[in-house]
C-alpha positions in Angstrom: -18.7 10.2 2.9 -18.5 13.6 4.5 -15.5 15.0 6.4 -17.4 14.3 9.6 -18.0 10.7 8.6 -14.3 10.2 8.2 -13.7 11.7 11.7 -16.3 9.3 13.2 -14.6 6.4 11.4 -11.2 7.5 12.7 -12.6 7.6 16.3 -14.1 4.1 15.8 -10.7 2.9 14.7 -9.1 4.3 17.8 -11.8 2.8 20.1 -11.5 -0.6 18.4 -7.7 -0.5 18.8 -8.1 0.2 22.5 -10.3 -2.9 22.8 -7.9 -5.0 20.8 -4.9 -3.9 22.8 -6.2 -5.9 25.8 -6.0 -9.1 23.7 -3.1 -9.0 21.3 0.5 -9.2 22.2 2.9 -6.2 22.3 4.4 -6.8 18.8 0.9 -7.1 17.2 -0.2 -4.0 19.1 2.7 -2.0 17.8 1.9 -3.1 14.2 -1.7 -2.0 14.6 -0.7 1.4 16.1 1.6 2.0 13.1 -1.4 1.5 10.8 -3.6 3.8 12.9 -1.8 7.0 12.2 -1.7 6.8 8.4 -5.4 5.8 8.4 -6.3 8.8 10.6 -4.2 11.1 8.4 -6.0 9.9 5.3 -9.5 10.1 6.8 -8.8 13.6 8.3 -7.1 14.8 5.0 -3.8 15.4 6.8 -1.6 14.5 3.8 2.0 15.7 3.5 2.3 17.3 0.1 6.0 16.6 -0.1 5.5 12.9 0.6 2.7 12.7 -2.0 5.0 14.4 -4.6 7.8 12.0 -3.7 5.5 9.1 -4.4 4.3 10.6 -7.6 7.9 11.2 -8.8 8.8 7.6 -8.0 6.0 6.2 -10.1 7.6 6.8 -13.6 10.8 4.9 -12.8 8.8 2.2 -11.2 6.6 1.8 -14.2 9.6 1.7 -16.5 11.2 -1.1 -14.4 8.0 -3.0 -14.5 7.7 -2.5 -18.3 11.2 -3.8 -18.8 10.7 -6.8 -16.6 7.4 -7.7 -18.3 9.2 -7.3 -21.7 12.0 -9.6 -20.6 9.4 -12.1 -19.3 7.5 -12.0 -22.6 10.8 -12.6 -24.5 11.5 -15.6 -22.3 8.1 -17.1 -22.9 8.5 -16.5 -26.7 11.8 -18.3 -26.6 10.4 -21.2 -24.7 7.5 -21.4 -27.2 9.9 -21.5 -30.1 12.0 -24.2 -28.4 9.0 -26.3 -27.7 7.8 -26.0 -31.3 11.3 -27.2 -32.5 11.1 -30.4 -30.4 
């Protein structure tokens, strides 16, 4: 998709949200509007470099936590398997 295609898509999102606003309640409308801005930023390439770097820096600790939890889960399954074989 070209840059212009993304702009057209962002405009369609805005137009559809305006149509939806007439139907949905206030809370739902607020939720939809919160989604509108990040979508427009992504489609228009308005990304905050500091925020992107923050997300990238948080990935390594996240992956380490996931690795540790999966390791603990695997150990638990192994223990259950050994206990089941003894019975």
